[in-house]
N, C-alpha and C positions, 0 to 999 in steps of 0.2 A: 187218605193220608194227604195225597198230592193234593186235594182240594183245598184242605186246609193251609199246606205251605203256601197257597198263593194270594192268602188273604192280607189286603192291607188295611191299615185304621179307616182310609176313606171308604173301606167296603162294609162297615158295621154300623149299625144303628139300633139302639135297643127300643123295644117294642112290646106293646101288650096285644097277644092273641086271645080274642074272645069267641065264645062258643055260645049261642043264642043270647040268654039275658045275663049271664055270668058275669064277674067282676073281671076276669080274664087273667093271662098266666103270662108272667114276663117272658119275654125271648130276644133273641137277639137276630135280627136279621143280618145275613151275610151274602154278600155277592162273590160268588167263587167262579173260577175256571175247572170247569168238571170236564170228565170223558165226555160228555154230549155236548159242551160248548161247542159253538159255530164261529169260525172267524174271531177267535179270539173275546166274542161277547160273553160277558160273566152271569151268570143264573143267581136265583134265591136260592136261598139254603137257610134253615132256622136251626140256631142253638136253643135249647130248652133244657130245664131242671138245673142239676147242678152246673151245668155249662155257662148258664147264665151267672153265676156266682162266682165262677172262673172268669169270666171276661170281665167283670166289675172287677175283680183283685187285679188283672191285669191292667186295665185301665186306670186303676188307681197308682200302680207301679210303674206305670210306663214313663219313659226318661223326658225330661223337659227337651231334650233337642231331638226328639223323634216327630219326624214330619208325618203329615196326613198319607203319603205315599210308603212309609217305611211299613215292612212286613209285620204283621202280629207275632208270627213264630220265625224267630231268627235263626233256627236251625231246625232238622228235621227231626230230631229228638229218637233218631233208631237207637242209639246207644244208651239214652236213660230209658226209654220204655223197655229195653232188655234187660238192664238193669233191674228196674222196679219191677218186672216179671220174675226175675229170679228171686229177689230179695222176698216177695210174697209168697213164694214157692209154687209158682204157677206156670213157668218158664218150659219146663219139659212136661209132657204128657204122654201115657198110653194109649194109643188109639185103640178102642173098645173092639173094633171090627178086625183088625190085622194084627193087633199086639206087639206092633212096632212102636219105640219111644218116637214121638214128635216133639217139635218147639213151636211155641207162640212168639208173635212178633205184634208191630205196633197196630196192625190191621186186624189182631185178635178182637178187638173191642166191639168192631163193626157189628159182628153177629149178635153179641151180647146187647147192645143198642137196640136193634132190630127187634130182637126177641122180645125183649124188656117193653118195647113200645106195643107189640102184639098183645103181649099177655096182661099190661096192664092199661092200654086206653080202653076207653069205653066204646064198644060196636065201631071199631075203626075197621073200614075196608082195606083189603090188600092194596088198592090202588093208591087209597091215601098213605100208607105206610110207604109204598114204592115210591111216590114221588117226593115223601120228605127225606127218604134214604137215597134218593137219587139212584134208584135200581130198577129193574122191570116188575111188573106184578107177577109175572111167570117165576121169577126167582124168587120173590116173597113167599110166595105158595110152594115150591119144591124145596126150598132151602131153609130160609127160615122160620117158617111157622111149623115146624116139626118137632119143638121143644118137647109140647104137651098137646099131642093130637085130640086128647078127650076134651081140652078146652074148645077145641075149634067147634066139635058137636055141640057143646054147651051154648057157645055164642051164636052159633047159625039156628039150632032148634031148639033150644031149650033143654036139650038131653042131660042128665046127669048120671053117672054110674054110681049106684049104690055100693056104699061102703059094707065090707062084711066085718 
């Protein structure tokens, strides 16, 4: 989330990402200051899927007085995300392992995005997903790719569990 808070209008560019001979998918290339940035150097990050639509809507609604160095996100949205999660009935949940009540916050969508990318991507490697999510391969393997372990076997070796 901190990466998003540093993005300025001049750090964004609408692009098309191509895979082989396909027509490509729209994306937004953003230069971000991430936890791995060195010396204030910005690094590539890409917004995909619905985020492209959201960026285009933000661009259309951008104030005429906004400059290229103004921030895309003018506030941290902590309270707005909290309200959204509460309104959707997703703010509190019971940890299945401990039985304790826990809360979600604005960082809760990160695991969802990474897990969906793993599940919906065609033959993506953990390395590709780690680079996209700006995390380590080990973190992707140990934490994010645990939602559907049987799908890992299906992707890697073509194994399929027989349904009863």
